[in-house]
C-alpha positions in Angstrom: 6.1 17.1 19.0 4.2 14.3 17.1 6.9 14.0 14.5 9.6 13.7 17.2 7.5 11.1 19.0 7.3 9.0 15.9 11.1 9.1 15.5 11.6 8.1 19.1 9.0 5.3 18.9 10.7 4.1 15.6 14.1 4.0 17.3 12.7 2.0 20.2 11.0 -0.4 17.8 14.2 -1.0 15.8 16.1 -1.6 19.0 13.6 -4.2 20.0 13.8 -5.9 16.6 17.6 -5.7 16.5 17.6 -3.6 13.3 19.5 -0.5 12.4 17.2 0.4 9.5 14.4 -0.9 7.2 14.2 -0.7 3.4 10.6 0.5 3.5 8.5 2.4 6.1 4.8 2.8 5.3 1.7 4.5 6.9 -0.6 1.5 6.3 -3.9 3.3 6.9 -4.7 6.9 7.7 -5.8 5.9 11.2 -4.5 4.3 14.3 -5.7 1.4 16.4 -5.3 1.7 20.1 -5.2 -2.1 20.9 -2.7 -4.2 22.7 -3.7 -7.1 20.5 -5.3 -6.7 17.1 -8.9 -8.2 17.0 -11.7 -7.8 14.4 -14.2 -6.3 14.8 -12.3 -3.5 16.4 -14.2 -1.7 19.2 -15.1 1.9 18.2 -13.2 3.4 21.1 -10.0 1.8 19.8 -10.0 3.7 16.5 -8.6 7.2 16.2 -7.6 9.6 13.5 -3.9 10.6 12.9 -2.3 13.9 12.3 -1.1 13.0 8.8 1.2 15.9 8.4 2.9 15.4 11.7 3.3 11.6 11.1 4.7 12.2 7.6 7.2 14.7 9.0 8.3 12.1 11.6 8.8 9.5 8.9 10.8 12.0 6.8 13.0 12.5 9.9 13.4 8.8 10.2 14.6 8.7 6.5 17.0 11.6 7.1 18.5 9.7 10.1 19.0 6.7 7.9 16.5 4.6 9.7 14.7 3.8 6.5 15.6 3.9 2.8 12.1 4.7 1.5 8.9 6.0 3.0 5.3 5.9 1.6 1.6 5.3 2.2 -1.0 2.7 1.4 -4.8 2.7 1.5 -4.8 6.6 1.1 -7.3 8.4 -1.0 -6.0 11.1 -3.4 -7.6 13.7 -1.0 -5.5 12.5 1.9 -2.3 12.3 -0.2 -2.9 15.9 -1.0 -2.4 16.7 2.7 1.2 15.6 2.4 2.0 16.5 -1.2 3.9 19.6 0.0 6.4 17.1 1.6 6.3 14.6 -1.3 9.1 14.3 -3.9 10.0 11.7 -6.6 12.4 9.8 -4.4 9.6 9.0 -2.0 7.0 8.1 -4.7 5.8 4.7 -3.5 2.5 2.9 -4.2 2.5 -0.6 -2.8 0.7 -3.4 -4.6 -0.6 -6.2 -2.5 -3.3 -8.9 -2.2 -3.8 -10.9 0.9 -6.1 -13.5 -0.5 -8.5 -13.9 2.4 -12.2 -13.0 2.6 -11.6 -9.9 4.6 -9.0 -8.1 2.5 -8.5 -10.1 -0.7 -10.3 -10.2 -4.0 -9.8 -12.0 -7.3 -10.8 -9.1 -9.6 -7.2 -8.7 -11.0 -6.6 -12.4 -11.6 -10.0 -12.8 -13.3 -9.7 -9.7 -15.5 -10.3 -10.8 -19.1 -8.1 -8.0 -20.5 -5.1 -9.1 -18.3 -5.7 -12.8 -19.0 -5.8 -12.2 -22.8 -2.5 -10.2 -22.7 -0.9 -12.8 -20.4 -1.8 -15.7 -22.6 -0.6 -13.9 -25.8 2.8 -13.1 -24.1 3.2 -16.5 -22.3 3.2 -14.7 -18.9 1.1 -14.8 -15.8 -1.5 -12.1 -15.0 0.6 -11.1 -12.0 3.6 -10.5 -14.2 1.5 -8.4 -16.6 0.2 -6.4 -13.7 3.7 -5.9 -12.2 5.2 -4.9 -15.6 2.4 -2.4 -16.1 3.2 -0.8 -12.7 6.9 -0.8 -13.4 6.2 1.0 -16.7 4.3 3.7 -14.7 7.5 4.4 -12.7 5.9 3.0 -9.5 7.9 1.4 -6.8 6.4 -2.1 -6.3 6.1 -3.8 -2.9 5.5 -7.5 -3.6 4.8 -10.1 -1.0 5.0 -13.9 -1.5 6.2 -16.9 0.5 6.1 -19.1 -2.6 9.5 -19.6 -4.2 8.1 -20.0 -7.7 6.0 -16.8 -7.4 9.1 -14.9 -6.2 10.9 -16.0 -9.3 8.0 -15.0 -11.5 7.8 -11.6 -9.8 11.4 -10.9 -10.7 10.9 -12.0 -14.3 9.4 -8.8 -15.6 12.5 -6.8 -16.8 13.5 -8.5 -20.1 10.3 -7.9 -22.0 7.8 -5.1 -22.5 4.2 -4.4 -23.0 3.2 -3.0 -26.4 1.6 0.4 -26.7 -1.6 -1.3 -27.6 -1.5 -3.5 -24.6 -0.8 -0.6 -22.3 -3.8 1.3 -23.8 -6.0 -1.8 -23.1 -4.9 -1.9 -19.5 -5.4 1.8 -19.1 -9.1 1.3 -20.1 -9.8 -1.2 -17.3 -12.3 0.4 -14.9 -10.8 1.2 -11.5 -12.7 0.1 -8.4 -12.0 -0.1 -4.7 -12.7 -3.3 -3.0 -12.4 -2.7 0.8 -14.9 -0.7 2.9 -13.5 -0.3 6.4 -16.9 -0.2 8.0 -18.1 -3.8 7.8 -14.6 -5.3 7.7 -12.8 -3.6 10.6 -15.9 -2.6 12.6 -19.5 -3.6 12.5 -21.1 -0.4 13.9 -20.7 3.1 12.6 -17.4 4.9 13.3 -16.8 8.5 12.3 -13.1 8.1 11.5 -13.7 5.1 9.2 -16.8 6.7 7.6 -14.7 9.7 6.6 -12.0 7.4 5.1 -14.6 5.4 3.2 -16.3 8.5 1.9 -13.0 9.8 0.5 -12.7 6.7 -1.6 -16.2 6.6 -3.1 
C-alpha cells in the first residue's frame, strides 16, 4: 500500500505543479519530516523513519508510468542502499553531487583540496570542473545546481578533455569524509531516527 500511496501523492503533486513528468526523482534523506512548514531545529515528534523498500517500489512505479525519467537517492549510507539493491539496476544508478554553501549544509573541503587545486591549475580548469570530470569518468550521473550563468557554462565544459591515469590515481587517494551530522544540524536534542542514520555513516 505504501508504494501505491507514493504514486498517488506524486500524481497529485505533479497536477498541482502543472507537470506531466520530471527528469529526476530523488529520496533526499532516508527519513520523513511531518511538518507543514520546514523549520530548524525540527521538533523530535516531526521526524519519522520511512519504509525504504516500499518507497523505492513506489518510485519505480512512478518511473514505469512515465512520471519521471530517472530515480535515485541522496544522503544514503551504503548500508541503506543495500536495502534497495535488489531493486537497483544500472539505468537507475544515480549519485547526486551538490553543495549548498551555507553554514548548515555546505563546506569548502572540495574547493580547498590541494590535490584538486594542483590538477586544476595544471590543466587550466576549475576545481569544480576537475571534480565533475572525475565523477563523469566513474560513470556516475551528475546532478549539478547553479544559478550563475558562468558556472553553468563551466559545468558543461568537461567533455572535450580527460584526466590522465596519474591524475585519476591522485584523486582516488583523497581521504573520504562525511561532513553533515543530522543531530546538531536538523535537531538539537537526541532523536533515535537521526542517530541511527548518523551511526550508519560513521
